[in-house]
mmCIF file of the N, C-alpha and C atoms, coordinates in Angstrom:
data_MODEL
# 
_entry.id   MODEL 
# 
loop_
_atom_site.group_PDB 
_atom_site.id 
_atom_site.type_symbol 
_atom_site.label_atom_id 
_atom_site.label_alt_id 
_atom_site.label_comp_id 
_atom_site.label_asym_id 
_atom_site.label_entity_id 
_atom_site.label_seq_id 
_atom_site.pdbx_PDB_ins_code 
_atom_site.Cartn_x 
_atom_site.Cartn_y 
_atom_site.Cartn_z 
_atom_site.occupancy 
_atom_site.B_iso_or_equiv 
_atom_site.pdbx_formal_charge 
_atom_site.auth_seq_id 
_atom_site.auth_comp_id 
_atom_site.auth_asym_id 
_atom_site.auth_atom_id 
_atom_site.pdbx_PDB_model_num 
ATOM 1   N N  . UNK A 1 1  ? 16.681  -6.167 21.367  1.00 0.00 ? 1  UNK A N  1 
ATOM 2   C CA . UNK A 1 1  ? 16.513  -5.507 20.084  1.00 0.00 ? 1  UNK A CA 1 
ATOM 3   C C  . UNK A 1 1  ? 15.971  -4.098 20.300  1.00 0.00 ? 1  UNK A C  1 
ATOM 4   N N  . UNK A 1 2  ? 16.610  -3.142 19.679  1.00 0.00 ? 2  UNK A N  1 
ATOM 5   C CA . UNK A 1 2  ? 16.185  -1.755 19.806  1.00 0.00 ? 2  UNK A CA 1 
ATOM 6   C C  . UNK A 1 2  ? 15.394  -1.374 18.550  1.00 0.00 ? 2  UNK A C  1 
ATOM 7   N N  . UNK A 1 3  ? 14.236  -0.781 18.765  1.00 0.00 ? 3  UNK A N  1 
ATOM 8   C CA . UNK A 1 3  ? 13.411  -0.316 17.658  1.00 0.00 ? 3  UNK A CA 1 
ATOM 9   C C  . UNK A 1 3  ? 13.565  1.194  17.548  1.00 0.00 ? 3  UNK A C  1 
ATOM 10  N N  . UNK A 1 4  ? 13.922  1.641  16.361  1.00 0.00 ? 4  UNK A N  1 
ATOM 11  C CA . UNK A 1 4  ? 14.065  3.070  16.121  1.00 0.00 ? 4  UNK A CA 1 
ATOM 12  C C  . UNK A 1 4  ? 12.797  3.590  15.470  1.00 0.00 ? 4  UNK A C  1 
ATOM 13  N N  . UNK A 1 5  ? 12.295  4.701  15.980  1.00 0.00 ? 5  UNK A N  1 
ATOM 14  C CA . UNK A 1 5  ? 11.108  5.328  15.409  1.00 0.00 ? 5  UNK A CA 1 
ATOM 15  C C  . UNK A 1 5  ? 11.562  6.588  14.674  1.00 0.00 ? 5  UNK A C  1 
ATOM 16  N N  . UNK A 1 6  ? 11.201  6.662  13.400  1.00 0.00 ? 6  UNK A N  1 
ATOM 17  C CA . UNK A 1 6  ? 11.573  7.809  12.575  1.00 0.00 ? 6  UNK A CA 1 
ATOM 18  C C  . UNK A 1 6  ? 10.364  8.730  12.443  1.00 0.00 ? 6  UNK A C  1 
ATOM 19  N N  . UNK A 1 7  ? 10.602  10.015 12.493  1.00 0.00 ? 7  UNK A N  1 
ATOM 20  C CA . UNK A 1 7  ? 9.508   10.986 12.381  1.00 0.00 ? 7  UNK A CA 1 
ATOM 21  C C  . UNK A 1 7  ? 8.945   10.970 10.958  1.00 0.00 ? 7  UNK A C  1 
ATOM 22  N N  . UNK A 1 8  ? 7.717   11.399 10.841  1.00 0.00 ? 8  UNK A N  1 
ATOM 23  C CA . UNK A 1 8  ? 7.077   11.491 9.528   1.00 0.00 ? 8  UNK A CA 1 
ATOM 24  C C  . UNK A 1 8  ? 7.847   12.447 8.623   1.00 0.00 ? 8  UNK A C  1 
ATOM 25  N N  . UNK A 1 9  ? 8.365   13.521 9.192   1.00 0.00 ? 9  UNK A N  1 
ATOM 26  C CA . UNK A 1 9  ? 9.132   14.492 8.424   1.00 0.00 ? 9  UNK A CA 1 
ATOM 27  C C  . UNK A 1 9  ? 10.400  13.859 7.852   1.00 0.00 ? 9  UNK A C  1 
ATOM 28  N N  . UNK A 1 10 ? 11.053  13.034 8.660   1.00 0.00 ? 10 UNK A N  1 
ATOM 29  C CA . UNK A 1 10 ? 12.269  12.367 8.203   1.00 0.00 ? 10 UNK A CA 1 
ATOM 30  C C  . UNK A 1 10 ? 11.952  11.403 7.064   1.00 0.00 ? 10 UNK A C  1 
ATOM 31  N N  . UNK A 1 11 ? 10.891  10.626 7.225   1.00 0.00 ? 11 UNK A N  1 
ATOM 32  C CA . UNK A 1 11 ? 10.483  9.683  6.182   1.00 0.00 ? 11 UNK A CA 1 
ATOM 33  C C  . UNK A 1 11 ? 10.170  10.418 4.881   1.00 0.00 ? 11 UNK A C  1 
ATOM 34  N N  . UNK A 1 12 ? 9.422   11.507 4.984   1.00 0.00 ? 12 UNK A N  1 
ATOM 35  C CA . UNK A 1 12 ? 9.065   12.285 3.794   1.00 0.00 ? 12 UNK A CA 1 
ATOM 36  C C  . UNK A 1 12 ? 10.302  12.873 3.127   1.00 0.00 ? 12 UNK A C  1 
ATOM 37  N N  . UNK A 1 13 ? 11.254  13.300 3.913   1.00 0.00 ? 13 UNK A N  1 
ATOM 38  C CA . UNK A 1 13 ? 12.503  13.837 3.383   1.00 0.00 ? 13 UNK A CA 1 
ATOM 39  C C  . UNK A 1 13 ? 13.259  12.753 2.607   1.00 0.00 ? 13 UNK A C  1 
ATOM 40  N N  . UNK A 1 14 ? 13.322  11.563 3.168   1.00 0.00 ? 14 UNK A N  1 
ATOM 41  C CA . UNK A 1 14 ? 13.985  10.447 2.494   1.00 0.00 ? 14 UNK A CA 1 
ATOM 42  C C  . UNK A 1 14 ? 13.261  10.091 1.198   1.00 0.00 ? 14 UNK A C  1 
ATOM 43  N N  . UNK A 1 15 ? 11.947  10.036 1.242   1.00 0.00 ? 15 UNK A N  1 
ATOM 44  C CA . UNK A 1 15 ? 11.170  9.701  0.047   1.00 0.00 ? 15 UNK A CA 1 
ATOM 45  C C  . UNK A 1 15 ? 11.375  10.742 -1.043  1.00 0.00 ? 15 UNK A C  1 
ATOM 46  N N  . UNK A 1 16 ? 11.429  12.008 -0.658  1.00 0.00 ? 16 UNK A N  1 
ATOM 47  C CA . UNK A 1 16 ? 11.668  13.072 -1.630  1.00 0.00 ? 16 UNK A CA 1 
ATOM 48  C C  . UNK A 1 16 ? 13.013  12.883 -2.310  1.00 0.00 ? 16 UNK A C  1 
ATOM 49  N N  . UNK A 1 17 ? 14.048  12.608 -1.534  1.00 0.00 ? 17 UNK A N  1 
ATOM 50  C CA . UNK A 1 17 ? 15.381  12.384 -2.091  1.00 0.00 ? 17 UNK A CA 1 
ATOM 51  C C  . UNK A 1 17 ? 15.368  11.209 -3.067  1.00 0.00 ? 17 UNK A C  1 
ATOM 52  N N  . UNK A 1 18 ? 14.694  10.146 -2.681  1.00 0.00 ? 18 UNK A N  1 
ATOM 53  C CA . UNK A 1 18 ? 14.645  8.941  -3.514  1.00 0.00 ? 18 UNK A CA 1 
ATOM 54  C C  . UNK A 1 18 ? 13.932  9.209  -4.830  1.00 0.00 ? 18 UNK A C  1 
ATOM 55  N N  . UNK A 1 19 ? 12.767  9.848  -4.772  1.00 0.00 ? 19 UNK A N  1 
ATOM 56  C CA . UNK A 1 19 ? 11.984  10.059 -5.989  1.00 0.00 ? 19 UNK A CA 1 
ATOM 57  C C  . UNK A 1 19 ? 12.564  11.139 -6.897  1.00 0.00 ? 19 UNK A C  1 
ATOM 58  N N  . UNK A 1 20 ? 13.328  12.069 -6.341  1.00 0.00 ? 20 UNK A N  1 
ATOM 59  C CA . UNK A 1 20 ? 13.937  13.109 -7.166  1.00 0.00 ? 20 UNK A CA 1 
ATOM 60  C C  . UNK A 1 20 ? 15.323  12.720 -7.674  1.00 0.00 ? 20 UNK A C  1 
ATOM 61  N N  . UNK A 1 21 ? 15.774  11.527 -7.318  1.00 0.00 ? 21 UNK A N  1 
ATOM 62  C CA . UNK A 1 21 ? 17.068  11.023 -7.781  1.00 0.00 ? 21 UNK A CA 1 
ATOM 63  C C  . UNK A 1 21 ? 16.905  9.576  -8.252  1.00 0.00 ? 21 UNK A C  1 
ATOM 64  N N  . UNK A 1 22 ? 16.158  9.369  -9.333  1.00 0.00 ? 22 UNK A N  1 
ATOM 65  C CA . UNK A 1 22 ? 15.861  8.006  -9.772  1.00 0.00 ? 22 UNK A CA 1 
ATOM 66  C C  . UNK A 1 22 ? 17.086  7.220  -10.254 1.00 0.00 ? 22 UNK A C  1 
ATOM 67  N N  . UNK A 1 23 ? 18.208  7.896  -10.463 1.00 0.00 ? 23 UNK A N  1 
ATOM 68  C CA . UNK A 1 23 ? 19.426  7.221  -10.893 1.00 0.00 ? 23 UNK A CA 1 
ATOM 69  C C  . UNK A 1 23 ? 20.123  6.494  -9.747  1.00 0.00 ? 23 UNK A C  1 
ATOM 70  N N  . UNK A 1 24 ? 19.696  6.764  -8.521  1.00 0.00 ? 24 UNK A N  1 
ATOM 71  C CA . UNK A 1 24 ? 20.277  6.106  -7.337  1.00 0.00 ? 24 UNK A CA 1 
ATOM 72  C C  . UNK A 1 24 ? 19.307  5.074  -6.789  1.00 0.00 ? 24 UNK A C  1 
ATOM 73  N N  . UNK A 1 25 ? 19.856  4.067  -6.167  1.00 0.00 ? 25 UNK A N  1 
ATOM 74  C CA . UNK A 1 25 ? 19.021  3.005  -5.604  1.00 0.00 ? 25 UNK A CA 1 
ATOM 75  C C  . UNK A 1 25 ? 18.550  3.350  -4.191  1.00 0.00 ? 25 UNK A C  1 
ATOM 76  N N  . UNK A 1 26 ? 17.483  2.699  -3.795  1.00 0.00 ? 26 UNK A N  1 
ATOM 77  C CA . UNK A 1 26 ? 16.969  2.844  -2.427  1.00 0.00 ? 26 UNK A CA 1 
ATOM 78  C C  . UNK A 1 26 ? 18.049  2.415  -1.440  1.00 0.00 ? 26 UNK A C  1 
ATOM 79  N N  . UNK A 1 27 ? 18.762  1.361  -1.785  1.00 0.00 ? 27 UNK A N  1 
ATOM 80  C CA . UNK A 1 27 ? 19.826  0.847  -0.915  1.00 0.00 ? 27 UNK A CA 1 
ATOM 81  C C  . UNK A 1 27 ? 20.899  1.908  -0.675  1.00 0.00 ? 27 UNK A C  1 
ATOM 82  N N  . UNK A 1 28 ? 21.259  2.656  -1.715  1.00 0.00 ? 28 UNK A N  1 
ATOM 83  C CA . UNK A 1 28 ? 22.302  3.677  -1.547  1.00 0.00 ? 28 UNK A CA 1 
ATOM 84  C C  . UNK A 1 28 ? 21.855  4.779  -0.595  1.00 0.00 ? 28 UNK A C  1 
ATOM 85  N N  . UNK A 1 29 ? 20.589  5.167  -0.673  1.00 0.00 ? 29 UNK A N  1 
ATOM 86  C CA . UNK A 1 29 ? 20.073  6.178  0.256   1.00 0.00 ? 29 UNK A CA 1 
ATOM 87  C C  . UNK A 1 29 ? 20.032  5.641  1.682   1.00 0.00 ? 29 UNK A C  1 
ATOM 88  N N  . UNK A 1 30 ? 19.626  4.396  1.808   1.00 0.00 ? 30 UNK A N  1 
ATOM 89  C CA . UNK A 1 30 ? 19.559  3.775  3.136   1.00 0.00 ? 30 UNK A CA 1 
ATOM 90  C C  . UNK A 1 30 ? 20.952  3.705  3.767   1.00 0.00 ? 30 UNK A C  1 
ATOM 91  N N  . UNK A 1 31 ? 21.922  3.285  2.989   1.00 0.00 ? 31 UNK A N  1 
ATOM 92  C CA . UNK A 1 31 ? 23.298  3.213  3.507   1.00 0.00 ? 31 UNK A CA 1 
ATOM 93  C C  . UNK A 1 31 ? 23.802  4.588  3.923   1.00 0.00 ? 31 UNK A C  1 
ATOM 94  N N  . UNK A 1 32 ? 23.527  5.575  3.106   1.00 0.00 ? 32 UNK A N  1 
ATOM 95  C CA . UNK A 1 32 ? 23.966  6.939  3.395   1.00 0.00 ? 32 UNK A CA 1 
ATOM 96  C C  . UNK A 1 32 ? 23.389  7.441  4.717   1.00 0.00 ? 32 UNK A C  1 
ATOM 97  N N  . UNK A 1 33 ? 22.140  7.064  4.991   1.00 0.00 ? 33 UNK A N  1 
ATOM 98  C CA . UNK A 1 33 ? 21.465  7.506  6.212   1.00 0.00 ? 33 UNK A CA 1 
ATOM 99  C C  . UNK A 1 33 ? 21.654  6.516  7.366   1.00 0.00 ? 33 UNK A C  1 
ATOM 100 N N  . UNK A 1 34 ? 22.378  5.429  7.102   1.00 0.00 ? 34 UNK A N  1 
ATOM 101 C CA . UNK A 1 34 ? 22.623  4.406  8.121   1.00 0.00 ? 34 UNK A CA 1 
ATOM 102 C C  . UNK A 1 34 ? 21.314  3.794  8.648   1.00 0.00 ? 34 UNK A C  1 
ATOM 103 N N  . UNK A 1 35 ? 20.424  3.476  7.718   1.00 0.00 ? 35 UNK A N  1 
ATOM 104 C CA . UNK A 1 35 ? 19.121  2.880  8.024   1.00 0.00 ? 35 UNK A CA 1 
ATOM 105 C C  . UNK A 1 35 ? 19.039  1.567  7.259   1.00 0.00 ? 35 UNK A C  1 
ATOM 106 N N  . UNK A 1 36 ? 18.452  0.526  7.825   1.00 0.00 ? 36 UNK A N  1 
ATOM 107 C CA . UNK A 1 36 ? 18.303  -0.723 7.074   1.00 0.00 ? 36 UNK A CA 1 
ATOM 108 C C  . UNK A 1 36 ? 17.549  -0.485 5.758   1.00 0.00 ? 36 UNK A C  1 
ATOM 109 N N  . UNK A 1 37 ? 18.067  -1.050 4.682   1.00 0.00 ? 37 UNK A N  1 
ATOM 110 C CA . UNK A 1 37 ? 17.436  -0.842 3.375   1.00 0.00 ? 37 UNK A CA 1 
ATOM 111 C C  . UNK A 1 37 ? 16.011  -1.384 3.347   1.00 0.00 ? 37 UNK A C  1 
ATOM 112 N N  . UNK A 1 38 ? 15.739  -2.418 4.123   1.00 0.00 ? 38 UNK A N  1 
ATOM 113 C CA . UNK A 1 38 ? 14.375  -2.961 4.162   1.00 0.00 ? 38 UNK A CA 1 
ATOM 114 C C  . UNK A 1 38 ? 13.395  -1.957 4.762   1.00 0.00 ? 38 UNK A C  1 
ATOM 115 N N  . UNK A 1 39 ? 13.861  -1.148 5.687   1.00 0.00 ? 39 UNK A N  1 
ATOM 116 C CA . UNK A 1 39 ? 13.014  -0.117 6.292   1.00 0.00 ? 39 UNK A CA 1 
ATOM 117 C C  . UNK A 1 39 ? 12.648  0.936  5.250   1.00 0.00 ? 39 UNK A C  1 
ATOM 118 N N  . UNK A 1 40 ? 13.648  1.407  4.524   1.00 0.00 ? 40 UNK A N  1 
ATOM 119 C CA . UNK A 1 40 ? 13.407  2.436  3.510   1.00 0.00 ? 40 UNK A CA 1 
ATOM 120 C C  . UNK A 1 40 ? 12.549  1.871  2.380   1.00 0.00 ? 40 UNK A C  1 
ATOM 121 N N  . UNK A 1 41 ? 12.793  0.632  1.996   1.00 0.00 ? 41 UNK A N  1 
ATOM 122 C CA . UNK A 1 41 ? 11.987  -0.007 0.951   1.00 0.00 ? 41 UNK A CA 1 
ATOM 123 C C  . UNK A 1 41 ? 10.524  -0.109 1.379   1.00 0.00 ? 41 UNK A C  1 
ATOM 124 N N  . UNK A 1 42 ? 10.285  -0.363 2.650   1.00 0.00 ? 42 UNK A N  1 
ATOM 125 C CA . UNK A 1 42 ? 8.913   -0.414 3.166   1.00 0.00 ? 42 UNK A CA 1 
ATOM 126 C C  . UNK A 1 42 ? 8.264   0.960  3.061   1.00 0.00 ? 42 UNK A C  1 
ATOM 127 N N  . UNK A 1 43 ? 9.000   2.014  3.371   1.00 0.00 ? 43 UNK A N  1 
ATOM 128 C CA . UNK A 1 43 ? 8.457   3.373  3.254   1.00 0.00 ? 43 UNK A CA 1 
ATOM 129 C C  . UNK A 1 43 ? 8.061   3.660  1.809   1.00 0.00 ? 43 UNK A C  1 
ATOM 130 N N  . UNK A 1 44 ? 8.923   3.272  0.869   1.00 0.00 ? 44 UNK A N  1 
ATOM 131 C CA . UNK A 1 44 ? 8.638   3.498  -0.554  1.00 0.00 ? 44 UNK A CA 1 
ATOM 132 C C  . UNK A 1 44 ? 7.399   2.715  -0.968  1.00 0.00 ? 44 UNK A C  1 
ATOM 133 N N  . UNK A 1 45 ? 7.341   1.435  -0.590  1.00 0.00 ? 45 UNK A N  1 
ATOM 134 C CA . UNK A 1 45 ? 6.195   0.588  -0.934  1.00 0.00 ? 45 UNK A CA 1 
ATOM 135 C C  . UNK A 1 45 ? 4.900   1.144  -0.357  1.00 0.00 ? 45 UNK A C  1 
ATOM 136 N N  . UNK A 1 46 ? 4.922   1.548  0.899   1.00 0.00 ? 46 UNK A N  1 
ATOM 137 C CA . UNK A 1 46 ? 3.724   2.106  1.539   1.00 0.00 ? 46 UNK A CA 1 
ATOM 138 C C  . UNK A 1 46 ? 3.295   3.416  0.885   1.00 0.00 ? 46 UNK A C  1 
ATOM 139 N N  . UNK A 1 47 ? 4.266   4.238  0.505   1.00 0.00 ? 47 UNK A N  1 
ATOM 140 C CA . UNK A 1 47 ? 3.952   5.503  -0.160  1.00 0.00 ? 47 UNK A CA 1 
ATOM 141 C C  . UNK A 1 47 ? 3.264   5.227  -1.494  1.00 0.00 ? 47 UNK A C  1 
ATOM 142 N N  . UNK A 1 48 ? 3.834   4.318  -2.281  1.00 0.00 ? 48 UNK A N  1 
ATOM 143 C CA . UNK A 1 48 ? 3.259   4.003  -3.590  1.00 0.00 ? 48 UNK A CA 1 
ATOM 144 C C  . UNK A 1 48 ? 1.863   3.400  -3.456  1.00 0.00 ? 48 UNK A C  1 
ATOM 145 N N  . UNK A 1 49 ? 1.688   2.554  -2.452  1.00 0.00 ? 49 UNK A N  1 
ATOM 146 C CA . UNK A 1 49 ? 0.371   1.935  -2.223  1.00 0.00 ? 49 UNK A CA 1 
ATOM 147 C C  . UNK A 1 49 ? -0.649  2.998  -1.835  1.00 0.00 ? 49 UNK A C  1 
ATOM 148 N N  . UNK A 1 50 ? -0.246  3.905  -0.953  1.00 0.00 ? 50 UNK A N  1 
ATOM 149 C CA . UNK A 1 50 ? -1.130  4.987  -0.518  1.00 0.00 ? 50 UNK A CA 1 
ATOM 150 C C  . UNK A 1 50 ? -1.493  5.888  -1.693  1.00 0.00 ? 50 UNK A C  1 
ATOM 151 N N  . UNK A 1 51 ? -0.508  6.175  -2.536  1.00 0.00 ? 51 UNK A N  1 
ATOM 152 C CA . UNK A 1 51 ? -0.736  7.039  -3.689  1.00 0.00 ? 51 UNK A CA 1 
ATOM 153 C C  . UNK A 1 51 ? -1.712  6.375  -4.661  1.00 0.00 ? 51 UNK A C  1 
ATOM 154 N N  . UNK A 1 52 ? -1.550  5.079  -4.912  1.00 0.00 ? 52 UNK A N  1 
ATOM 155 C CA . UNK A 1 52 ? -2.463  4.360  -5.796  1.00 0.00 ? 52 UNK A CA 1 
ATOM 156 C C  . UNK A 1 52 ? -3.872  4.352  -5.235  1.00 0.00 ? 52 UNK A C  1 
ATOM 157 N N  . UNK A 1 53 ? -4.003  4.148  -3.941  1.00 0.00 ? 53 UNK A N  1 
ATOM 158 C CA . UNK A 1 53 ? -5.314  4.116  -3.287  1.00 0.00 ? 53 UNK A CA 1 
ATOM 159 C C  . UNK A 1 53 ? -6.007  5.470  -3.393  1.00 0.00 ? 53 UNK A C  1 
ATOM 160 N N  . UNK A 1 54 ? -5.233  6.547  -3.232  1.00 0.00 ? 54 UNK A N  1 
ATOM 161 C CA . UNK A 1 54 ? -5.832  7.878  -3.279  1.00 0.00 ? 54 UNK A CA 1 
ATOM 162 C C  . UNK A 1 54 ? -6.242  8.279  -4.688  1.00 0.00 ? 54 UNK A C  1 
ATOM 163 N N  . UNK A 1 55 ? -5.699  7.616  -5.703  1.00 0.00 ? 55 UNK A N  1 
ATOM 164 C CA . UNK A 1 55 ? -6.035  7.941  -7.082  1.00 0.00 ? 55 UNK A CA 1 
ATOM 165 C C  . UNK A 1 55 ? -7.284  7.214  -7.582  1.00 0.00 ? 55 UNK A C  1 
ATOM 166 N N  . UNK A 1 56 ? -7.724  6.207  -6.854  1.00 0.00 ? 56 UNK A N  1 
ATOM 167 C CA . UNK A 1 56 ? -8.916  5.459  -7.272  1.00 0.00 ? 56 UNK A CA 1 
ATOM 168 C C  . UNK A 1 56 ? -10.148 6.315  -7.128  1.00 0.00 ? 56 UNK A C  1 
ATOM 169 N N  . UNK A 1 57 ? -11.013 6.238  -8.126  1.00 0.00 ? 57 UNK A N  1 
ATOM 170 C CA . UNK A 1 57 ? -12.272 6.979  -8.104  1.00 0.00 ? 57 UNK A CA 1 
ATOM 171 C C  . UNK A 1 57 ? -13.347 6.056  -7.550  1.00 0.00 ? 57 UNK A C  1 
ATOM 172 N N  . UNK A 1 58 ? -14.108 6.558  -6.611  1.00 0.00 ? 58 UNK A N  1 
ATOM 173 C CA . UNK A 1 58 ? -15.168 5.724  -5.992  1.00 0.00 ? 58 UNK A CA 1 
ATOM 174 C C  . UNK A 1 58 ? -16.487 5.987  -6.636  1.00 0.00 ? 58 UNK A C  1 
# 
């Protein structure tokens, strides 16, 4: 099994495309980039979780 490591810049670029095009699905972006949709979905989930955590007031 080969593990592909994506750069932070690449991930951020994908996330930007996804969030600025809400009419398209995560799966469609993943297919376009030839990346497993589960990988891209994990990036989206982690981004949203991180964003929620950073918004909490301590």
